[in-house]
C-alpha positions as CSV (number, residue, x, y, z in Angstrom):
1,M,-0.1,-0.1,-0.1
2,D,1.2,3.3,-0.9
3,E,1.8,6.0,2.0
4,N,-0.6,8.3,0.3
5,T,-3.4,5.8,-0.3
6,R,-6.3,7.4,2.1
7,V,-7.9,4.1,3.4
8,F,-8.5,5.0,7.2
9,V,-11.6,6.1,8.6
10,I,-11.5,8.8,11.2
11,S,-11.8,6.5,14.2
12,M,-8.7,4.4,12.7
13,A,-6.6,7.2,12.1
14,A,-7.1,8.8,15.5
15,E,-6.3,5.5,17.0
16,L,-3.0,4.9,14.9
17,A,-1.9,8.7,15.9
18,G,-3.0,8.3,19.5
19,M,-5.6,11.1,19.4
20,H,-9.3,11.5,19.9
21,P,-11.3,11.8,16.6
22,Q,-12.7,15.5,17.7
23,T,-8.9,16.3,17.5
24,L,-8.6,15.3,14.2
25,R,-11.7,17.2,13.2
26,Q,-10.2,20.3,14.7
27,Y,-6.9,19.7,12.7
28,D,-8.9,19.2,9.8
29,R,-10.8,22.8,10.3
30,L,-7.4,24.5,11.1
31,G,-5.9,22.9,7.8
32,L,-3.2,21.3,9.9
33,V,-4.2,17.8,8.1
34,S,-6.8,17.7,5.6
35,P,-7.9,14.1,4.7
36,D,-9.9,13.4,1.3
37,R,-13.8,13.0,1.5
38,T,-16.0,10.2,0.3
39,P,-19.0,10.9,-1.9
40,G,-20.9,10.7,1.8
41,R,-18.3,13.3,3.1
42,S,-16.6,10.9,5.3
43,R,-12.6,11.6,6.0
44,R,-10.2,9.1,4.7
45,Y,-6.7,9.3,6.1
46,S,-3.5,7.9,4.6
47,M,-0.4,6.5,6.5
48,R,1.3,9.9,5.7
49,D,-1.7,11.6,7.2
50,V,-1.2,9.6,10.3
51,A,2.5,10.4,10.5
52,K,1.7,14.0,10.0
53,L,-0.8,13.7,13.3
54,R,2.1,12.2,15.2
55,E,4.2,15.0,14.4
56,I,1.7,17.6,15.4
57,A,1.6,15.7,18.7
58,D,5.3,15.6,19.3
59,L,5.4,19.2,18.2
60,G,2.6,20.2,20.8
61,A,4.2,18.3,23.5
62,E,7.1,20.4,23.0
63,G,5.4,23.5,23.6
64,V,4.7,24.6,20.3
65,S,1.5,26.3,19.6
66,L,-0.7,25.1,16.6
67,E,0.0,28.2,14.5
68,G,3.8,27.6,14.8
69,I,2.8,23.7,14.0
70,R,0.8,24.9,10.9
71,R,3.9,27.1,9.7
72,I,6.6,24.1,10.5
73,L,4.3,21.7,8.3
74,E,4.0,24.1,5.6
75,L,7.6,24.7,5.6
76,E,8.6,21.1,5.7
77,D,6.0,20.5,2.6
78,H,7.6,23.4,0.5
79,V,11.2,21.9,1.1
80,R,9.8,18.6,0.2
81,G,8.5,20.1,-3.3
82,L,11.7,22.1,-3.6
83,E,13.9,19.0,-3.2
84,S,11.5,17.1,-5.8
85,R,12.0,19.8,-8.1
86,L,15.9,19.7,-7.5
87,R,16.0,16.1,-8.4
88,E,14.2,16.7,-11.7
89,L,16.3,19.5,-12.8
90,E,19.5,17.5,-11.8
91,A,18.2,14.7,-14.0
92,A,17.3,16.8,-16.7
93,L,20.7,18.4,-16.6
94,A,22.5,15.1,-16.6
95,D,20.3,14.0,-19.7
96,E,21.1,17.3,-21.4
97,L,24.9,17.0,-20.9
98,L,24.8,13.2,-22.0
99,N,23.1,14.0,-25.0
100,R,24.8,17.4,-26.1
101,P,27.2,17.4,-29.1
102,G,30.8,18.1,-28.5
103,R,30.7,17.2,-25.1
104,R,33.9,16.8,-23.2
105,V,35.4,13.5,-22.9
106,F,38.5,12.9,-20.7
107,A,41.2,9.9,-20.5
108,A,44.0,9.1,-18.5
109,G,47.5,10.1,-19.6
110,S,50.3,7.4,-19.4
111,A,51.6,9.5,-16.0
112,G,48.1,9.5,-14.5
113,E,47.2,13.1,-15.7
114,V,43.7,14.0,-17.0
115,I,43.7,14.7,-21.0
116,S,40.8,16.4,-22.4
117,M,39.6,15.1,-25.6
118,R,37.0,15.9,-28.3
119,A,34.1,13.5,-28.8
120,G,34.8,10.9,-31.1
121,T,38.6,10.5,-30.8
122,R,40.9,7.9,-29.5
123,T,43.7,8.0,-27.4
124,R,47.2,7.3,-29.0
125,R,49.0,4.3,-27.4
126,A,52.6,4.6,-26.7
127,N,54.7,2.1,-28.7
128,Q,58.1,2.6,-27.2
129,I,60.0,-0.5,-25.8
130,V,61.3,0.4,-22.2
131,I,64.1,-2.2,-21.1
132,W,64.6,-2.5,-17.4
133,R,68.4,-2.9,-16.2
134,P,69.3,-3.4,-12.3
135,L,71.3,-0.4,-10.8
136,G,74.9,-1.0,-11.1
137,H,74.7,-3.5,-14.2
138,R,76.4,-2.1,-17.2
139,E,77.0,-3.9,-20.5
């Protein structure tokens, strides 16, 4: 089950959150947690709503006012939206960089240095022969 699927009636959501159903109704009126409504106008809560209710309870126990809680939840939602947008933009940028003609290509040189190359070119291999002789040995 997806955490956003709204399946819990108010009594079950209240029990899961450790609250009275009337408290959930008050939070709905204040806009702290806004459940979906069925065609018969019954409230339906998701696991995400229940987690938010628990967070509200924790903040309230720490002495945060309902207006402060509302602002905290609003900012957290805003941050989540910004993080999601950032991930989208990062993915779009990565796709653009991979698909852009003339993108930069790098190779490692024989001494470990980084060599910038044009796309579609290959490195040249050294074809020199190196002979190893122990120190002090002369011919």
